[in-house]
C-alpha positions in Angstrom: -105.3 116.0 54.3 -102.4 116.4 51.9 -102.4 112.7 51.1 -106.1 112.9 50.1 -105.3 115.8 47.7 -102.5 113.7 46.0 -104.8 110.7 45.5 -103.8 108.7 48.6 -106.2 107.4 51.2 -105.4 106.1 54.7 -106.8 102.6 54.0 -104.6 102.3 50.8 -101.5 103.5 52.8 -102.2 100.9 55.5 -102.4 98.1 52.8 -99.2 99.4 51.3 -97.4 99.1 54.7 -98.8 95.6 55.3 -97.5 94.6 51.8 -94.0 96.1 52.6 -93.9 94.3 56.0 -94.8 91.0 54.4 -92.1 91.5 51.7 -89.5 92.4 54.4 -90.4 89.4 56.5 -90.0 87.0 53.6 -86.6 88.4 52.8 -85.3 87.6 56.3 -83.1 84.4 56.7 -85.1 81.3 57.3 -83.9 81.0 60.9 -85.6 84.3 61.7 -89.0 83.2 60.7 -91.7 83.9 63.2 -90.9 82.2 66.5 -93.9 83.5 68.5 -95.8 80.8 70.2 -99.0 79.7 68.4 -101.4 80.2 71.3 -104.6 79.9 69.2 -105.5 79.0 65.6 -105.6 82.6 64.1 -106.0 83.5 60.5 -103.1 85.6 59.1 -104.1 89.1 57.9 -101.5 88.9 55.1 -102.2 87.4 51.7 -101.7 83.7 51.3 -100.3 83.0 47.9 -100.2 84.5 44.5 -101.4 81.4 42.6 -102.4 77.9 43.3 -103.4 76.6 46.8 -101.5 76.0 49.9 -100.4 72.4 50.7 -98.8 70.8 53.8 -96.3 68.0 53.7 -96.3 66.2 57.0 -93.0 64.3 57.5 -93.0 61.4 60.0 -91.0 58.6 58.3 -90.1 59.1 54.7 -87.3 61.5 55.6 -86.1 61.8 52.1 -86.4 63.6 48.7 -86.0 60.7 46.4 -89.1 58.5 45.7 -91.4 60.5 47.9 -94.8 60.4 46.3 -96.4 62.5 49.1 -93.9 65.3 48.7 -94.2 65.3 44.9 -98.0 65.5 45.1 -97.8 68.2 47.8 -95.6 70.3 45.4 -97.8 69.8 42.3 -99.9 72.8 41.5 -99.3 74.4 44.9 -98.7 78.1 45.4 -97.1 77.5 48.8 -95.8 74.4 50.4 -95.2 73.9 54.1 -92.9 70.9 54.9 -93.5 70.1 58.6 -92.0 67.8 61.2 -93.4 67.7 64.7 -91.2 66.9 67.7 -93.5 64.6 69.5 -93.1 64.4 73.3 -94.5 60.9 73.2 -91.2 59.8 71.7 -88.8 62.6 72.4 -89.3 63.9 75.9 -86.5 62.8 78.3 -87.4 60.1 80.8 -85.1 60.2 83.9 -86.4 56.9 85.1 -85.5 54.9 81.9 -82.7 52.4 82.2 -80.6 54.2 79.6 -80.4 57.8 78.3 -83.3 58.8 76.2 -87.1 59.1 76.3 -89.5 56.5 77.7 -89.7 54.9 74.3 -86.4 55.5 72.5 -82.7 55.5 73.5 -80.5 58.5 72.8 -78.8 56.8 69.9 -82.0 56.5 68.0 -83.1 60.1 68.9 -79.8 61.4 67.7 -80.1 59.4 64.4 -83.5 60.9 63.9 -82.2 64.5 64.5 -79.3 63.9 62.1 -81.8 62.7 59.5 -83.9 65.8 60.0 -80.9 68.1 59.6 -80.0 66.3 56.4 -83.6 66.6 55.1 -83.7 70.3 56.0 -80.5 70.9 54.0 -82.0 69.1 51.0 -85.2 71.1 51.2 -83.2 74.4 51.3 -81.4 73.4 48.1 -84.8 73.1 46.5 -85.9 76.6 47.8 -87.7 75.4 50.9 -86.9 74.4 54.4 -88.1 72.0 57.2 -90.6 73.7 59.6 -90.0 72.0 62.9 -92.6 72.4 65.6 -93.1 70.9 69.1 -96.2 69.4 70.7 -98.9 66.7 70.3 -98.8 66.1 66.5 -102.6 65.9 66.0 -103.1 69.2 67.6 -100.2 70.9 65.9 -101.2 69.7 62.4 -104.8 70.5 62.8 -103.9 74.0 64.0 -101.5 74.5 61.0 -104.3 73.4 58.6 -106.4 76.3 59.8 -103.7 78.9 60.3 -102.1 78.4 56.9 -105.4 77.9 54.9 -104.2 74.5 53.7 -106.2 72.9 50.8 -104.0 69.8 50.4 -102.6 67.6 53.2 -100.0 65.0 52.2 -98.2 62.4 54.3 -96.9 58.8 53.9 -99.1 56.0 55.1 -97.9 54.3 58.3 -98.9 50.9 59.7 -97.8 51.7 63.3 -100.9 51.6 65.5 -99.9 54.9 67.1 -99.9 56.7 63.8 -102.9 54.8 62.5 -105.0 56.2 65.4 -103.4 59.7 65.0 -104.1 59.7 61.3 -107.8 59.0 61.8 -108.1 62.1 64.0 -106.2 64.3 61.6 -108.0 63.0 58.5 -111.4 63.5 60.2 -110.4 67.1 61.0 -109.1 67.8 57.5 -112.1 66.2 55.8 -114.6 68.2 57.8 -112.8 71.4 56.5 -112.9 70.2 52.9 -109.1 69.6 52.7 -107.8 67.1 50.2 -105.9 64.3 51.7 -103.2 62.3 49.9 -101.7 59.4 51.9 -99.7 57.0 49.6 -98.2 53.7 50.6 -94.5 54.2 49.9 -92.7 53.0 53.1 -93.1 49.4 51.9 -93.1 47.5 48.6 -96.7 46.5 48.9 -99.9 47.8 50.5 -100.5 45.4 53.4 -104.3 45.8 53.0 -104.1 44.6 49.4 -102.1 41.4 50.4 -104.7 40.6 53.2 -107.6 41.2 50.8 -106.0 38.8 48.3 -105.9 36.2 51.1 -109.6 36.5 51.8 -109.2 39.0 54.6 -106.7 36.9 56.5 -103.1 37.6 57.3 -100.6 35.2 55.5 -98.6 33.6 58.3 -95.8 32.0 56.2 -93.3 33.8 54.1 -94.0 31.5 51.1 -97.7 32.2 51.2 -96.9 35.9 51.4 -94.7 35.7 48.3 -97.4 33.9 46.3 -100.0 36.5 47.2 -97.7 39.5 46.6 -96.2 38.7 43.2 -94.4 41.6 41.7 -95.0 45.1 42.9 -97.5 47.1 40.8 -95.1 50.0 40.4 -92.0 48.0 39.4 -92.3 48.6 35.7 -92.4 52.4 36.1 -89.3 54.5 36.8 -89.2 56.1 40.2 -88.7 59.8 40.7 -85.3 60.1 42.3 -85.1 63.8 42.7 -86.9 67.2 42.5 -85.6 70.3 40.7 -87.4 72.8 43.0 -90.3 73.2 45.5 -92.9 75.9 45.9 -91.9 78.6 48.5 -93.1 78.5 52.1 -95.9 81.0 52.7 -96.6 83.1 55.7 -96.3 81.0 58.9 -98.6 83.3 60.9 -98.4 83.0 64.7 -97.0 79.4 64.7 -93.7 78.8 66.4 -91.1 77.5 64.0 -87.7 76.3 65.0 -84.6 74.8 63.5 -83.9 71.1 64.1 -83.0 70.9 67.8 -79.8 69.3 69.1 -80.0 66.5 71.7 -78.9 69.1 74.3 -81.8 71.4 73.3 -84.2 68.5 73.9 -82.9 68.2 77.4 -80.3 65.4 77.1 -76.7 65.2 78.2 -74.8 63.9 75.2 -73.1 60.5 75.3 -69.3 60.2 75.2 -67.9 59.1 71.9 -67.5 55.5 73.0 -71.2 55.3 73.7 -72.4 56.7 70.4 -73.4 54.7 67.3 -70.9 55.0 64.4 -73.8 55.2 62.0 -75.0 58.7 61.1 -78.6 59.5 60.0 -79.9 61.0 56.9 -80.7 60.5 53.2 -77.3 61.5 52.1 -75.7 58.8 54.3 -78.3 56.3 53.2 -77.7 56.8 49.4 -73.9 56.7 50.0 -74.1 53.5 51.9 -76.4 52.0 49.3 -73.9 52.9 46.5 -71.1 51.3 48.5 -73.1 48.2 49.2 -74.1 47.7 45.6 -70.7 48.4 44.1 -69.6 44.8 44.6 -72.1 43.1 42.3 -70.6 39.7 43.0 -71.3 40.1 46.7 -74.9 41.3 46.0 -75.5 38.3 43.7 -74.1 35.7 46.3 -75.7 37.3 49.4 -77.3 34.7 51.7 -78.8 35.9 55.0 -78.2 32.7 57.0 -74.5 33.3 56.3 -72.4 36.3 57.3 -70.1 36.8 60.3 -72.0 38.2 63.3 -68.7 39.0 65.0 -67.5 41.4 62.3 -67.6 44.9 63.7 -65.0 47.0 62.0 -66.7 46.2 58.7 -70.1 44.7 59.4 -70.9 41.7 57.2 -74.1 43.2 55.9 -75.4 46.5 54.4 -76.4 48.3 57.7 -79.2 49.9 55.7 -82.0 48.9 58.2 -81.9 52.1 60.2 -82.2 54.2 57.0 -85.1 52.0 55.8 -86.7 52.4 59.3 -86.8 56.2 59.1 -87.4 56.3 55.3 -84.1 58.0 54.6 -83.8 55.3 52.0 -86.7 54.2 49.8 -87.3 50.4 50.0 -88.7 50.7 46.4 -85.5 52.3 45.2 -83.4 49.7 46.9 -85.6 47.0 45.3 -85.2 48.4 41.8 -81.4 48.8 42.3 -81.1 45.2 43.2 -83.2 44.0 40.3 -81.0 46.0 38.0 -77.9 44.2 39.3 -79.6 40.8 39.1 -80.2 41.4 35.4 -76.5 42.0 34.8 -75.1 38.9 36.5 -75.2 35.3 35.4 -76.5 33.9 38.7 -77.8 35.2 41.9 -79.5 34.0 45.1 -83.3 34.2 45.5 -85.7 34.8 48.3 -85.8 34.1 51.2 -82.0 34.4 51.5 -81.2 37.1 48.9 -81.1 40.8 49.5 -84.4 41.2 47.7 -85.6 38.5 50.0 -84.8 40.6 53.0 -86.9 43.5 51.7 -89.7 41.0 51.2 -89.3 39.7 54.8 -89.7 43.3 55.9 -93.0 43.6 54.0 -94.1 40.2 55.3 -93.8 41.5 58.9 -95.5 44.8 58.0 -98.4 42.9 56.6 -98.7 40.5 59.6 -98.5 43.4 62.0 -101.0 45.5 60.1 -103.7 42.7 60.1 -103.1 41.3 63.6 -104.7 43.0 66.6 -102.4 43.1 69.7 -99.4 42.1 67.5 -97.1 43.4 70.1 -98.5 41.3 73.0 -98.9 37.6 73.8 -102.4 38.0 75.4 -105.1 38.8 72.9 -102.8 38.0 70.0 -104.5 35.2 68.0 -101.3 34.2 66.1 -99.2 33.9 69.3 -98.6 30.8 71.4 -99.6 31.2 75.0 -96.5 30.3 77.1 -96.0 30.6 80.9 -92.9 32.7 80.7 -90.9 33.3 84.0 -91.0 36.7 85.6 -87.4 37.0 86.9 -86.4 40.6 86.9 -82.9 39.8 88.1 -82.1 37.6 85.1 -83.7 40.2 82.8 -81.5 43.0 84.1 -78.4 40.7 83.9 -79.2 40.1 80.2 -80.1 43.7 79.5 -77.0 45.1 81.2 -74.5 42.6 79.7 -73.9 40.8 82.9 -75.0 37.2 82.2 -71.4 35.8 82.5 -71.5 34.5 79.0 -69.0 36.7 77.0 -70.6 36.1 73.6 -74.0 37.2 74.9 -72.7 40.1 76.9 -70.5 41.5 74.1 -73.5 41.6 71.8 -75.6 43.4 74.4 -72.8 45.8 74.9 -72.7 46.5 71.2 -76.4 47.1 71.2 -76.2 49.6 74.0 -73.3 51.5 72.5 -74.0 51.2 68.8 -77.8 50.7 68.7 -77.2 48.0 66.1 -75.9 44.4 65.8 -75.8 41.7 63.1 -79.0 39.8 62.6 -77.4 36.5 63.8 -76.2 38.2 66.9 -79.8 39.4 67.5 -81.0 35.8 67.1 -78.5 34.6 69.7 -79.4 37.0 72.5 -83.1 36.8 71.8 -83.0 33.0 72.0 -80.9 33.1 75.1 -83.4 35.4 76.9 -86.5 33.4 75.9 -86.7 29.7 75.0 -82.9 29.0 75.1 -81.8 29.7 78.6 -83.6 32.2 80.8 -87.2 31.6 79.8 -88.1 35.3 80.2 -91.1 36.8 78.3 -90.3 38.0 74.8 -92.2 41.2 75.4 -89.5 42.2 77.9 -86.8 41.6 75.3 -88.8 43.4 72.7 -89.0 46.5 74.9 -85.2 46.6 75.4 -84.6 46.2 71.6 -87.3 48.8 70.8 -85.5 51.3 73.0 -81.9 50.7 72.1 -81.9 49.8 68.4 -81.4 52.7 66.0 -83.4 50.6 63.5 -86.1 49.8 66.1 -89.1 49.2 63.9 -92.5 48.3 65.5 -93.5 45.7 62.9 -90.2 44.1 62.4 -89.1 44.1 66.0 -92.2 42.5 67.3 -92.3 40.0 64.4 -88.8 38.9 65.0 -89.4 38.5 68.7 -92.5 36.4 68.0 -90.4 34.3 65.6 -87.2 33.9 67.8 -89.2 33.0 70.9 -91.1 30.4 68.9 -94.3 32.1 69.8 -95.4 32.5 66.1 -94.2 31.9 62.6 -91.4 29.5 63.7 -92.0 26.6 66.0 -88.8 24.4 66.1 -88.2 25.4 69.8 -85.7 22.6 70.3 -83.2 24.4 68.0 -81.2 26.6 70.4 -78.3 28.9 69.8 -75.4 28.0 72.0 -74.0 31.0 73.9 -70.6 29.4 73.7 -70.0 27.4 70.5 -72.0 29.6 68.1 -69.8 32.7 68.3 -66.6 30.6 68.6 -67.0 29.1 65.1 -67.0 32.6 63.6 -64.4 34.2 65.9 -62.2 31.6 67.6 -59.8 34.3 68.8 -62.5 36.3 70.5 -61.7 39.6 68.9 -65.4 40.7 69.1 -65.5 39.9 72.8 -62.2 41.6 73.5 -63.4 44.8 71.8 -66.8 45.1 73.5 -65.7 43.6 76.8 -62.2 45.0 77.5 -62.2 43.4 80.9 -61.6 40.1 79.1 -59.0 41.4 76.5 -56.1 39.5 78.1 -58.0 36.2 78.6 -56.4 33.4 76.6 -58.4 32.3 73.6 -59.1 28.8 74.9 -61.1 30.4 77.8 -62.5 33.6 76.2 -65.9 32.1 75.6 -66.0 30.2 78.9 -63.8 32.3 81.3 -65.2 30.6 84.4 -63.3 27.5 83.3 -60.0 29.2 83.4 -57.7 28.2 86.3 -57.4 30.9 89.0 -53.7 31.5 88.0 -54.8 32.2 84.4 -57.5 34.6 85.7 -55.0 36.5 87.8 -52.5 36.8 84.9 -55.4 38.1 82.7 -56.3 40.6 85.4 -59.9 39.3 85.4 -61.1 37.3 88.3 -64.5 35.7 87.5 -67.1 36.6 90.1 -65.2 39.8 90.8 -64.1 41.6 87.7 -66.5 39.8 85.4 -69.7 37.9 86.5 -70.1 34.2 86.8 -72.7 32.7 84.5 -76.2 33.3 85.7 -77.2 29.8 84.6 -75.7 26.5 83.4 -76.5 26.5 79.7 -76.7 22.7 79.5 -79.2 22.5 82.4 -81.1 25.7 81.5 -81.6 24.8 77.8 -82.9 21.4 78.7 -85.4 22.9 81.1 -86.5 25.4 78.5 -87.2 22.6 76.0 -89.3 20.8 78.6 -91.3 24.0 79.4 -91.8 24.8 75.7 -93.0 21.2 75.0 -95.6 21.4 77.8 -96.8 24.8 76.6 -97.1 23.6 73.0 -99.1 20.6 74.2 -101.5 22.8 76.2 -102.0 25.2 73.2 -102.8 22.2 70.9 -105.1 20.6 73.5 -107.1 23.8 73.9 -106.9 24.9 70.3 -104.9 27.9 71.3 -107.8 29.1 73.5 -105.5 29.3 76.6 -106.8 31.4 79.5 -104.8 33.1 82.2 -105.9 30.4 84.6 -104.7 27.7 82.3 -101.3 29.4 82.2 -101.2 29.6 86.0 -102.0 26.0 86.3 -99.3 25.0 83.8 -96.8 27.2 85.6 -97.6 25.5 88.9 -97.3 22.1 87.2 -93.9 23.0 85.7 -92.6 24.2 89.0 -93.7 21.0 90.8 -92.2 18.7 88.2 -88.9 20.6 88.1 -85.9 18.3 88.7 -84.6 18.7 92.3 -81.0 17.8 91.5 -79.6 19.6 88.5 -76.5 18.0 86.9 -73.4 20.1 86.8 -72.3 21.3 83.3 -69.4 19.5 81.9 -66.6 22.2 81.8 -67.6 24.0 85.0 -64.7 24.3 87.3 -66.1 27.0 89.6 -69.5 27.6 91.2 -71.8 29.3 88.7 -73.7 31.4 91.2 -72.6 32.6 94.5 
């Protein structure tokens, strides 16, 4: 009653208390933001923003501040901005049945690299007056719920060509459009819009690099300066009843951390990406003379390339910024290499595979893939596991596969060697099997590029000179005759004399004993004879190519079964022994 006499009313007092509670909540440290589970999409009773409308920036790739058109647009004219990343169980949930630590789709090295990138992004957002809102669950459901809960008027995210995200984006876009929400989804992960390239080609995918270059021309944005930073971002509004967390650690996701020897030396994040870019471009002469076919695949203390691929994969580094930086250097030097071998050429290769994958249904499979040769690959799980687990008995191959497992990265020529060995070179195992291993273990595992390279290296598409095979013995030896790379990643062979390091099975038993490495006991015998296996692979590839040509690539499952039977029946009964073999290969 006294309050009424002094001009107060109960309703006004309640509003005042609500205002005070909201103010107090916003003054709390970011880590204390509401952590209650978001059980249902409920509207908050607190006011939304003082001016402008609310926008949501959905991070997936594009984990950076520089050259991020979606983030810039989300911030423009917005009263509140919600930067969100969703921990997707599809990619992040531990899989105890996988052949290496990690989820069913990604190894622990790549998951850690992603988490490091998110921590770095969060720190950058905090410097701009914001933070990263991390949530867990099915992304489509989480984002749709946030759009309702936070009264979002503008949804922004980077366009993604990955089929998983393309399907997910359709769902989210439909939900947002039905609620009248503006959607901004720019192409900024690649130099070009794949759809534009395909449209220029009459609706068909360009299947050669040169045809792609002619269609692409110069990027439309190249004459305009890129935005390389932001001065500030709008504040985060009330998060309502949605559960917000900090970026989790690998342990918090349910993983046991790897020992230091099994961790990649490359750390994730935009800060690391820009620092590595600066170091790579500091030597202008090296940039001008760069030729991809060259480079030492055995260099590991200082890799003979930029190692920027994982940062491009996660969008910690803008490919457009990289492209412009290279063009600036080219203008200052007298002479430089050109595509396809130059550094700019490598970025264009990346766009080539993105375009091919975007316009090709079933790009990641042999069956149903119209640009893929149909080949009766062998189904030998024992050989596949030997290759995957670095137990082929060929030190060059096994050292590379060990580097892949430990570091999540290896030089592009090393990738060529092990991919050729698994498929058309020696083991004749399906490229899809190798693709799966790479996709899991690589920190730069990229759906478009990984599948494109496996199609290429297995001579299933793009490249068809199947008779050109990397030797698992002589190729590495010409770069590293001392075997330093092998000794580092296969310490069991560290005392093997250099004349036997690439072919330890040829070493006399006395030499093996002295080196503390008995072949067949301490290190495996070769799973095949390269001379014999490579010859047999050429024969099988020739028969498969002939069948594809005869049937105009309309090869059925039955056709492949018939060819497989024919190849088995015509296989030589007596296989010649390889020249330098002094011990039984298998046994």
